[in-house]
C-alpha positions as CSV (number, residue, x, y, z in Angstrom):
1,M,65.0,133.2,62.8
2,C,68.5,134.7,63.5
3,L,70.5,136.5,60.9
4,G,74.3,136.9,60.8
5,V,75.6,140.0,59.1
6,P,78.9,140.2,57.2
7,G,81.4,142.9,57.9
8,R,85.0,143.8,57.2
9,V,87.5,143.9,60.1
10,I,89.1,147.3,60.5
11,S,91.2,146.7,63.6
12,I,91.7,144.2,66.4
13,D,92.6,144.8,70.0
14,G,92.8,141.5,71.9
15,M,89.4,139.7,71.6
16,I,87.6,142.8,70.2
17,A,87.5,143.7,66.5
18,I,86.2,147.0,65.1
19,V,84.1,145.8,62.1
20,D,82.6,147.9,59.3
21,F,79.0,147.0,58.3
22,W,78.1,149.1,55.3
23,G,79.6,152.2,56.9
24,V,78.5,151.4,60.4
25,K,81.4,150.5,62.7
26,K,80.8,148.3,65.6
27,Q,82.7,146.3,68.2
28,V,82.5,142.5,67.7
29,R,83.8,139.9,70.1
30,L,86.2,137.3,68.8
31,D,85.7,134.8,71.6
32,V,83.8,132.1,69.7
33,I,85.4,132.2,66.3
34,D,87.7,129.2,65.8
35,E,90.2,130.6,63.3
36,P,92.6,133.6,63.2
37,V,91.2,136.9,62.1
38,E,93.2,139.8,60.6
39,P,92.2,143.4,59.5
40,G,90.7,143.1,56.0
41,D,89.1,139.8,56.7
42,Y,85.3,139.5,56.6
43,L,83.3,138.0,59.5
44,L,79.8,136.8,60.0
45,N,78.5,138.7,63.0
46,H,75.7,137.5,65.2
47,V,74.6,139.6,68.2
48,G,78.0,141.1,68.7
49,Y,80.0,137.9,68.2
50,A,82.0,136.8,65.2
51,I,80.7,133.3,64.5
52,R,82.7,132.6,61.3
53,R,85.4,134.1,59.1
54,I,84.0,134.3,55.5
55,P,86.4,132.7,53.1
56,A,87.9,135.1,50.5
57,D,86.3,133.0,47.7
58,D,82.8,133.6,49.2
59,I,83.0,137.3,50.0
60,A,81.8,138.7,46.7
61,E,78.8,136.4,46.6
62,T,77.9,136.9,50.2
63,L,78.1,140.7,49.9
64,A,76.1,140.7,46.7
65,M,73.4,138.7,48.4
66,Y,73.2,141.2,51.3
67,D,73.2,144.2,48.9
68,E,70.2,142.6,47.2
69,L,68.6,142.1,50.6
70,L,69.3,145.7,51.6
71,G,67.9,147.1,48.4
72,D,64.3,148.0,48.1
73,V,62.7,146.9,51.4
74,R,59.0,147.5,50.4
75,G,57.2,144.3,50.8
76,D,60.2,142.5,52.4
77,L,60.0,142.5,56.2
78,M,63.3,140.7,56.6
79,A,65.1,143.4,54.6
80,A,63.3,146.1,56.5
81,D,64.4,144.5,59.8
82,V,68.1,144.4,58.6
83,Q,67.9,148.0,57.4
84,G,66.3,149.0,60.7
85,E,69.1,147.4,62.7
86,L,71.8,149.1,60.6
87,A,70.0,152.5,60.8
88,A,69.6,152.2,64.5
89,S,73.3,151.5,64.9
90,A,74.1,154.5,62.8
91,G,71.5,156.8,64.5
92,A,69.5,157.2,61.2
93,P,65.8,156.7,60.9
94,P,64.9,153.2,59.7
95,A,63.4,152.7,56.2
96,P,59.6,152.5,56.3
97,R,58.0,149.0,56.4
98,T,55.3,148.0,54.0
99,S,52.8,148.4,56.8
100,D,54.0,152.0,57.3
101,V,53.6,153.1,53.6
């Protein structure tokens, strides 16, 4: 299964956006997104590519879902994987998996 991660656009330079994912800032390509993107917009990122701009009406619900997903990861391997990816991007140690505790 593949998981897209939402993030807020900080800046744009050509086809590259700097996007904030819960404090982790990463470059995201804008080549495949089919609508204009501006700083302050939220994107759904998959493997370094923006695949969709998240409509303003959906942002709160989408972020709430991910906040829940990123909460307590014990017993939730998908949440542990997402936290591990974010931690690796930020250089922090990943949260322990259920099998590690």
